[in-house]
N, C-alpha and C positions, 0 to 999 in steps of 0.2 A: 728724624723729622717730625713725625706725627705728635711723639712725644714732647718735642720743644714746644709745638704749635700748642698743646694741650696746658702745658706748664705756662704758654703765655697768656691762654685763655684764662687758668685761674688765678694770675697776678691781675689782670684786670679786672676779674670780680671782685678780686680783693681789694683793689683802688676804688671801685664802687661802692663796695660796701662801708670802706673807712669815710669815701666823700660823702655819704648819705648818713652817717650814723652821729650819734650824738658828741659832746665833745668829751664826756667821760667816757662814753666805749670806745670812742676815739683814743683817749688816754692807755685803755686796757689792751686795745689791739698792738699799739705801737711799744708798751711795755710789758706785753704778754708773758715771756721768757720771765722776767724778773718777777713779775707779782706771783705767778703760778710756784717758780722756786721758792720764793721765802715763804710762801704759803705753808709749802710741803717742810720746810726745814723748821718755821713755827711749831707745826702740827708735831713732829717729830720731838722736838724738844720738850714740848709741853707732855707729851705722853710721857716720855722720858723721865720727867721731873716727878710726876705723878706717881709712877711706878717705883723709881729707886728713891724717891725722898720725902713726899707727901704721906703717901699711903704704904711705903715702906713694905713693898711687895717682895721686893730681894732684897737679900742680906748686903749691906751696903761694903762689905768686906769684900765682896765678888761683883758688884754693881752700883756704880757710883751714880750720881746725880747731876745735871749742868749746873745748878745753885753751889753743890759742895765742889764741884771741879774748879768753879770760878773763885770761889774761896782759898782753896789749895794754891791757885796761880797767882792770886794777889799777895796772898803768904810769902810765895818763893821768890816773887820779884820786889817786894818790899823789904824782905831781910837780904836781897843782894845774892842769895844764894843760888839761883841759876844763872847769872849773868856769866860766869866762868863755863860752864858747860855750854852755852849758846855759842860761845865765844870759839871753844874747841872744837865744838860740830860744825860751825858754820866754817871755820878756816879750812878743816879736814874734807866739806863738802865742795866749798869754791874749788880749791886745788884740784880735787879728783876731776869734777866736770869740766873744770877749765882745760885739763891736760888729756882727756878724752875726746874733747870738742877738738883741738888743736892736731890732734894725732888720726882722731878717726874720720874724719871727714876728706882731709889730702888725700889718706892712705886708701880709703874707700872708692873716691874718684879716680885715683890711680890704679886700683886694681878691675874697676869698670873701665876705665879708658883704655888702658893697655892689655891686649891678651896674655901674651907672656907672663907679665907681673900676677895677673888672676891665676893662672895655671902655677906658677912656683907657692903664691901665698893662700890661695883659697883652702887646702888641706887643711892648714893650720888652722886658719880663721874659723871653717865649720866645725873642728876639733873642740877649739876654745870655746866657742860659743856655746855648743853641747855640753861643755864640762861645768858643773855645777863651782861657783865663785866659794861656796863655803869649805871647798874640798881642797883648795889652793890656799885658804888661809893661813894652815899651820906651816906653809912652805915661807909665804910673805913674811910672817911673823921671824921665822928664823933666819930670813936674807935681809930685812929691813929691820928687826927689832921690835920693842913694844911701844915705840914712840909714835907720833904722829906720820912718819912716813909709811908704816905699813897700813895704817888706814886710809891714807890716799891712795897708796896702793892697791886696796882691795875694791875701794870706789872706782879708781880708774879701770880695772879688771872690768866690775860689774858694768859701768857706761858705755866703755869703749867700743863694744861688739854690737850693740843697736845701732849705734851712730855709723860704725864703720859699714855695716852690711846695708843699711838703707842706701847710704850714699852710693855705693857698690853697683847695687841694684837699680838705683834710680839710672845711673849713668847707662846701664844696660838694656834699659827700657826707653830710651830716647826713641822718638820715630824716626823709622828710615826715611819717611818721605821728607821729613824737614832737612836731616842729613845730605841727603842727594840733593834737595833744592840748593842747600850752599854750598855744595861741591859745585854745581852748574854754574853757580855765579863767579867761581873761582876762588871761593874763600879759602883761605889757609887753614890748618891742622885747630891752631891756636884760635882765630875766629870762629870757625866752627864750634869748639869748645865752649868759648865765651859768649857766644851770641845765642846756639841750639842747646848745647848739652847742659850746661851752668843751669840756666834757667829751667830747663824742663826736669832737672835733677831737684830742685828748690822743694817741692812738696814731700820728695821722699827724705831730704835733710832735717826737715821740720818736724816730721815723724821720727825720725829717729832721735832727735833732741828731746821731743814729748818721753817717748822709752828711757832715752837715758837719764833723765832727771828721775824717773821713777825707781830707775837699778842705780843710780846715786845715794838716794834716799835710804835703799835697803841695804847699800854697802857702810852707810855710816853704820848704822844699827847693828848689822853682824860684825862689822870690827869693833866697835865699842864693847860689845857682848861678850867677845873672849879676851880682848886686852886691853882694858884701859884704865885708866884712873879719875877719868873724868868726860863730859860730853851728856848729851841729851840720851843716847843710847845707853851709856852706862846710869844715869839717873834713872832711866824707866828700867835696868836690871834690878836696881837698889831695891829701889821701891816694889817692884813685883815681890821679891824678896822675904819682904818686910811687911806684906799686905796692907801697903799705901795705895789702894786703889786709885786716889784721887791724884795723886801724882802721876801715876802709870798715863791717867788720861790726860793729864797736862803734855806730858810727852809725845803720846798720840797726836795731840792736836797740833803742836810746834810742828810736826814733820807733816801733816796734813796741810798747812796753812801753808809751808815753805813749798811744797809741790805744787798746790794752788797758783801761788804767786808766781812761781816758775812758770806754770803752762801758760798764763796770763801773759806774762811777755815774750813769752815766746808765739801766743797768738798775735800780740801787737807785731811784734817782728814778721810774721806772717803776712798779715793786713800790710805792713810797708812795701813787701816786695811783690803785692797780688799784682798790680798791673805791670811789674816788670818780668812777671815769667810768661812763659809761651803758653797761648791757650789752644792746645790740642783739638781741632774740628772745629774751631770757631768761624773759620773760611764757607762751612758748607751752607 
């Protein structure tokens, strides 16, 4: 309670500061996150450009520069060389992540909600989660071949377990007082699940999705590293083997921007359901 009062006082003081500030300072306070983030990125890119290209303090074979990476990216897109790689990796990523979501969330919720289901499947879930997916890649290739299915399979195996485990643990950590309150009002099992368990599990599911996106991108890279003839991961592998550092960074940036975009979409989804989920301790 004391911490809550202190936070409220800090918010009031911040509102007073904003109200009394000049228009320019108000703009800064409202956009502080974006401004500081932009400045940090500009300083980083400028330093990198000076070190890698202007003064050539590092051999370009081992470290490129933003201008050189941009030039390589423009060349790849202008020639059309990269579009097939983007399509192949995009299809693999989308299918692998989609399958991991539609399997991981319901199965994880089931393991958290039904005790006997958890007893049966928890040993296998924990064992598979602890097993490096790279170790399974030879088996996946043997079972599914060297086509797109093997890549989708390794992406699925990488992304499904973070999503599944977070959904399972979210159900298990549902506050008992909320469940007991629902029972006291005569709610059925389905009503308790829909009105209490699912909203309480939402933050865990969102966290699982964030982790799943990262694991899925790793799966794309790993799958195309071992058995592929196209894809961004394959492009990075070939460029690295031929010391085309600029192209390597183009591929890395594509992975990074894809991850950032997916995380932003998940963040928007989280805000969309923010009012819907249960606020534990809000009645204190």
